[in-house]
C-alpha positions in Angstrom: -36.8 -27.6 14.4 -35.6 -26.7 10.9 -37.9 -23.6 10.9 -36.3 -22.4 14.2 -32.8 -22.7 12.7 -33.8 -20.7 9.7 -35.4 -18.1 11.9 -32.3 -17.9 14.0 -30.2 -17.3 10.9 -32.6 -14.5 9.8 -32.4 -12.9 13.2 -28.6 -13.0 13.2 -28.4 -11.5 9.7 -30.9 -8.8 10.7 -29.0 -8.0 13.9 -25.7 -7.7 11.9 -27.3 -5.4 9.4 -28.7 -3.2 12.2 -25.3 -3.3 14.0 -23.6 -2.1 10.8 -26.2 0.6 10.3 -25.6 1.8 13.9 -21.8 2.1 13.2 -22.3 3.9 9.9 -24.6 6.5 11.7 -22.2 6.8 14.6 -19.4 7.5 12.2 -20.9 10.9 11.5 -20.2 12.0 15.1 -16.7 10.6 15.7 -15.0 8.7 12.8 -11.8 7.8 14.6 -13.5 6.2 17.6 -15.8 4.2 15.3 -12.8 3.1 13.2 -11.1 1.7 16.4 -14.4 -0.1 17.3 -14.7 -1.5 13.8 -11.1 -2.8 14.0 -11.9 -4.5 17.2 -14.8 -6.3 15.4 -12.9 -6.8 12.2 -14.7 -10.1 11.4 -18.0 -8.3 11.0 -19.0 -7.8 7.3 -19.3 -4.0 7.7 -15.9 -3.5 9.4 -13.9 -3.1 6.2 -16.4 -0.6 4.9 -16.1 1.5 8.0 -12.3 1.4 7.5 -12.9 2.4 3.8 -15.1 5.3 4.8 -12.5 6.5 7.3 -10.0 6.6 4.4 -12.3 9.0 2.6 -12.6 11.2 5.8 -8.9 11.0 6.2 -8.4 12.3 2.6 -10.7 15.2 3.3 -8.8 16.2 6.4 -5.4 15.3 4.9 -2.8 18.1 5.5 -1.2 19.5 2.4 2.1 21.3 2.8 1.6 25.0 2.3 5.1 25.6 0.9 4.4 23.4 -2.1 7.4 21.2 -1.3 5.9 17.8 -1.8 3.8 15.7 -4.3 0.6 16.4 -2.4 1.0 20.2 -2.8 2.0 19.9 -6.4 -1.2 17.8 -7.1 -3.2 20.5 -5.4 -1.7 23.2 -7.5 -2.4 21.3 -10.8 -5.9 20.6 -9.6 -6.7 24.3 -8.8 -5.2 25.2 -12.2 -7.6 22.7 -13.8 -10.5 24.2 -11.9 -9.7 27.7 -13.2 -8.9 26.7 -16.8 -11.0 26.2 -19.9 -9.4 22.8 -20.5 -12.0 20.3 -21.8 -12.0 16.6 -21.6 -11.2 16.1 -25.2 -8.0 18.2 -25.0 -6.9 16.4 -21.9 -7.5 13.0 -23.5 -5.5 14.0 -26.5 -2.5 14.8 -24.3 -2.3 11.3 -22.9 0.5 9.3 -24.4 1.1 11.9 -27.1 4.7 12.8 -28.2 6.2 15.3 -25.8 3.4 14.9 -23.3 4.1 14.7 -19.6 1.1 12.4 -19.1 1.9 8.7 -19.1 -0.1 8.0 -16.0 -3.6 8.9 -17.0 -5.7 8.0 -13.9 -4.5 10.9 -11.7 -4.9 13.8 -14.2 -8.3 12.3 -15.3 -9.5 12.2 -11.7 -8.2 15.7 -11.0 -9.9 17.0 -14.1 -13.3 15.4 -13.3 -13.3 16.6 -9.7 -12.2 20.1 -10.8 -15.4 20.4 -12.8 -17.3 20.4 -9.5 -15.0 22.3 -7.1 -11.6 23.9 -6.7 -11.2 22.6 -3.1 -8.2 20.3 -2.8 -9.7 18.7 0.2 -12.5 17.3 -2.0 -9.8 16.0 -4.4 -8.1 14.2 -1.6 -11.4 12.8 -0.3 -11.8 11.2 -3.8 -8.2 10.0 -3.7 -9.0 8.5 -0.2 -12.2 6.8 -1.7 -10.2 5.1 -4.5 -7.1 4.3 -2.4 -9.1 3.2 0.6 -11.2 0.7 -1.3 -8.2 -1.3 -2.5 -6.3 -0.7 0.8 -9.2 -2.1 2.9 -9.8 -5.0 0.6 -6.1 -6.0 0.6 -6.0 -5.9 4.4 -9.2 -7.9 4.8 -8.0 -10.4 2.2 -5.3 -11.4 4.7 -7.5 -11.0 7.8 -10.1 -13.4 6.4 -7.4 -16.1 6.1 -6.2 -15.9 9.6 -6.7 -19.1 11.6 -7.6 -18.8 15.3 -7.4 -15.8 17.5 -5.2 -12.7 16.7 -2.5 -12.9 19.3 -0.3 -9.9 20.2 2.5 -11.0 17.8 0.1 -11.6 15.0 -1.4 -8.1 15.6 2.0 -6.6 15.4 2.7 -8.3 12.1 -0.7 -7.1 10.8 0.1 -3.5 11.9 3.4 -3.7 10.0 1.5 -4.9 7.0 -1.0 -2.0 7.2 1.8 0.5 7.7 3.8 -0.4 4.6 1.4 1.7 2.4 -0.9 3.5 4.8 -3.6 6.0 3.9 -1.4 9.1 4.6 0.7 8.3 1.5 -2.1 9.5 -0.7 0.0 12.6 -1.3 1.8 10.4 -3.7 -1.4 8.9 -5.0 -0.2 7.6 -8.3 2.5 5.3 -7.0 0.8 3.9 -3.9 -2.7 3.6 -5.3 -1.1 1.7 -8.2 0.6 -0.6 -5.7 -2.6 -1.5 -3.9 -4.4 -2.0 -7.2 -1.6 -4.3 -8.3 -1.8 -6.3 -5.0 -5.6 -6.4 -5.2 -5.3 -8.4 -8.5 -2.4 -10.6 -7.5 -3.7 -11.9 -4.1 -6.7 -13.8 -5.4 -4.8 -15.1 -8.4 -2.0 -16.5 -6.2 -4.2 -17.8 -3.3 -7.4 -18.7 -5.1 -6.4 -19.2 -8.7 -8.7 -16.4 -9.7 -7.2 -15.2 -13.0 -10.0 -12.8 -13.8 -8.9 -10.5 -11.0 -5.5 -10.1 -12.7 -7.1 -7.4 -14.9 -6.7 -5.1 -11.9 -3.0 -5.7 -11.8 -2.6 -4.9 -15.5 -4.7 -1.7 -15.0 -2.2 -0.5 -12.4 0.1 0.7 -15.2 -2.5 3.4 -16.0 -2.2 4.7 -12.5 1.7 4.7 -12.5 3.9 4.0 -15.5 6.5 2.1 -13.4 4.1 -0.8 -12.8 5.2 -2.1 -16.2 8.0 -3.6 -14.1 5.8 -5.6 -11.6 3.5 -6.6 -14.5 6.6 -8.0 -16.3 7.6 -9.9 -13.1 4.1 -11.3 -12.9 4.1 -12.5 -16.5 7.5 -14.1 -16.0 6.2 -15.9 -12.9 3.1 -17.2 -14.7 5.4 -18.6 -17.4 8.0 -20.1 -15.1 5.5 -21.2 -12.4 6.8 -22.4 -8.9 10.5 -23.0 -8.7 11.1 -22.4 -5.0 14.7 -23.5 -4.8 15.7 -21.3 -7.8 13.7 -18.3 -6.5 15.3 -18.7 -3.0 18.8 -18.6 -4.5 17.8 -15.7 -6.7 16.4 -13.9 -3.6 19.7 -14.4 -1.7 22.0 -13.5 -4.5 20.2 -10.3 -5.4 20.6 -9.1 -1.8 24.3 -8.7 -2.5 24.0 -6.8 -5.8 25.3 -3.3 -5.1 25.0 -1.5 -8.4 23.5 -1.6 -11.9 24.5 -0.1 -15.2 21.9 2.6 -15.6 22.7 3.2 -19.3 22.3 -0.6 -19.9 19.0 -0.3 -18.0 17.8 2.5 -20.3 18.9 0.5 -23.4 16.9 -2.5 -22.1 13.7 -0.4 -22.0 14.4 1.3 -25.4 11.7 -0.9 -27.0 9.0 1.1 -25.3 7.3 3.9 -27.3 8.9 7.4 -27.4 6.3 8.9 -25.1 8.0 6.9 -22.2 11.5 8.3 -22.9 11.3 11.1 -20.3 10.1 8.6 -17.6 12.8 6.1 -18.6 15.4 8.9 -18.3 14.2 9.6 -14.8 14.8 6.0 -13.8 18.2 5.7 -15.5 19.7 9.2 -14.8 22.9 9.1 -12.7 22.3 12.7 -11.6 18.9 11.8 -10.3 20.3 8.8 -8.5 22.9 11.1 -6.8 20.2 13.6 -5.8 18.0 10.8 -4.3 21.0 9.4 -2.4 21.8 12.8 -0.9 18.1 13.2 0.1 18.2 9.9 1.8 21.3 10.8 3.7 19.5 13.9 5.0 16.7 11.9 6.6 16.6 11.5 10.4 18.6 8.4 11.4 15.5 6.4 12.4 13.9 6.5 9.0 16.6 4.4 7.1 17.0 2.3 10.3 13.3 1.4 10.1 13.8 0.1 6.6 16.9 -1.8 7.5 15.3 -3.6 10.4 12.4 -4.8 8.2 14.9 -6.2 5.7 16.6 -8.0 8.6 13.2 -9.5 9.7 12.4 -10.5 6.1 15.7 -12.3 5.5 15.7 -14.0 8.9 12.2 -15.4 8.6 12.5 -16.4 4.9 15.8 -18.3 5.5 14.3 -20.1 8.6 11.1 -21.1 6.7 13.1 -22.3 3.7 15.5 -24.5 5.6 13.3 -25.7 8.5 9.6 -25.5 7.5 9.6 -26.7 3.9 7.9 -30.0 4.6 5.1 -28.3 6.5 4.8 -25.6 3.8 4.3 -28.2 1.0 1.1 -29.4 2.8 -0.5 -26.1 1.9 -0.2 -25.5 -1.8 -1.6 -22.0 -1.8 1.0 -20.9 0.8 3.7 -22.6 -1.1 2.7 -20.6 -4.2 2.6 -17.3 -2.3 6.0 -18.0 -0.8 7.5 -18.8 -4.3 6.0 -15.8 -5.9 7.0 -13.5 -3.1 10.7 -14.6 -3.2 10.8 -14.1 -7.0 9.1 -10.7 -6.8 11.4 -9.6 -4.0 14.6 -10.7 -5.9 13.5 -8.7 -9.0 12.7 -5.7 -6.7 16.2 -6.0 -5.2 17.6 -5.4 -8.7 15.2 -2.6 -9.6 15.9 -0.9 -6.3 19.3 0.1 -7.6 17.8 2.5 -10.1 16.4 5.9 -8.9 13.1 5.5 -7.0 13.1 1.8 -7.8 13.4 0.9 -4.1 9.7 1.6 -3.7 9.0 -1.9 -5.1 10.7 -3.4 -2.1 7.7 -2.1 -0.2 5.3 -4.0 -2.5 7.5 -7.1 -2.1 7.2 -6.7 1.7 3.4 -6.7 1.4 3.4 -10.1 -0.3 5.9 -11.6 2.2 4.2 -10.3 5.3 0.9 -11.5 4.1 2.6 -14.9 3.7 4.2 -14.7 7.2 0.8 -13.9 8.8 -1.2 -16.6 7.1 1.6 -19.1 7.6 2.2 -18.5 11.3 -1.5 -18.6 12.1 -2.0 -21.7 10.0 0.9 -23.5 11.7 1.1 -21.8 15.1 2.9 -24.7 16.8 6.2 -24.7 15.0 8.6 -24.1 18.0 11.6 -22.7 16.2 9.5 -20.2 14.3 8.0 -19.0 17.5 11.4 -18.1 18.8 12.4 -16.4 15.5 9.3 -14.2 15.4 9.7 -13.3 19.0 13.2 -12.1 18.3 11.7 -9.8 15.6 9.4 -7.9 18.0 11.8 -5.0 18.7 12.5 -4.5 15.0 8.8 -4.5 14.2 8.0 -2.1 17.0 10.6 0.3 15.8 9.2 0.2 12.3 5.6 0.9 13.5 6.7 3.8 15.7 8.6 5.4 12.8 5.8 4.9 10.3 3.3 6.4 12.8 5.6 9.3 13.4 5.9 10.0 9.7 2.1 9.9 9.4 1.8 12.7 12.0 3.0 15.2 9.4 -0.2 14.5 7.4 -3.0 14.3 10.0 -4.0 16.5 12.9 -6.6 16.8 15.7 -9.4 17.2 13.2 -8.7 13.7 11.9 -8.5 12.2 15.4 -11.2 14.2 17.3 -13.2 15.8 14.5 -16.1 14.6 12.3 -17.4 15.2 8.8 -19.6 18.1 9.9 -16.8 20.0 11.7 -14.4 19.4 8.8 -16.7 21.4 6.5 -15.9 24.6 8.5 -12.3 24.5 7.3 -10.9 24.8 10.9 -7.2 25.1 11.1 -5.9 21.5 11.0 -2.1 21.7 11.6 0.0 18.5 11.7 -0.3 16.5 14.9 3.5 16.3 15.3 3.6 20.1 15.5 1.2 20.0 18.5 3.2 17.2 20.1 6.4 19.2 19.8 4.8 22.3 21.2 3.6 20.4 24.3 7.0 18.7 24.8 9.3 21.6 24.0 
């Protein structure tokens, strides 16, 4: 009897491995279809790797603006210049953190330099970006998926989709900021939910991908020192929502202890002219883009307030969730303050990842809380709007090659114009 049980386990493991191999092979022919199939079978051990490989394919087919108007195009220009220069690794290394240097984020230029020694094709660079970004992105999503209790209902799926769309793969055009975000989250999740302090090394390494992650690292250190103070963090979370402005000069003075090499970056975060330019840019966005951010804020505050006042007794029965909730409120409150400096609002996105991870795990762990069911149902229109807007933004960066193509066809450099362009041509 015992031998039969062992044999059955061996057969199941063999079948799963063969199933995974079949998916990997099929990926060569139609990546997007295999991605959807893998998401359907997300609990298989190979599913997150299929998702990761798709991120690499997405990077290779990623659409770079030809007018050089965005970060993706600027990265491509620098990369091509590297490929056609005599710059050596020693010279590049000496430029990092040197006085007057523009390099305070060393990961991106180092990756661009190493890839430029092999090719001058920006698509290959973005495939490498997709490889790095996709690894941490897939692991963060599956970290939450693996903690879901029971079946994934429609509302849980919607919350998961929102979580995935906060920092989706098409933001690799701004690789430095958003790869750093996923790397930071990759270190924090297991520390908060499992007490795995060794993984925090990844959170601290995020500063080498983007300088500004000195700020989240500082928050993390403060939290480790202060530990869980839910009531204080909740009050802080609410109060900071009403802070409307910050003294940018005082902010710059506060960061004056950093080495001189960071001066130019600090100036960027504390420059009133930059703040005005960014505000004008935001006002030029289509109405639905700021609205999508506003409705997510509404969802966040609604659910947080409800859980704090009506679900605290249930929450205390699950220490890991209590810790995640406490940390998320503290991190969000600090991000509210930092969002008042130019470009600081991006950390609200990182805060949302922590809070939505908490919402998903909490609502699947305690699915029978009646009041919470009503609250989350009321959030459905807001979440749908957010998802539609984020998917629309993504259409500027992927085309039919990403949806219908495969790795072999992509090598022929077929014209891959943005999907939204094709949609507009069909409709108008």
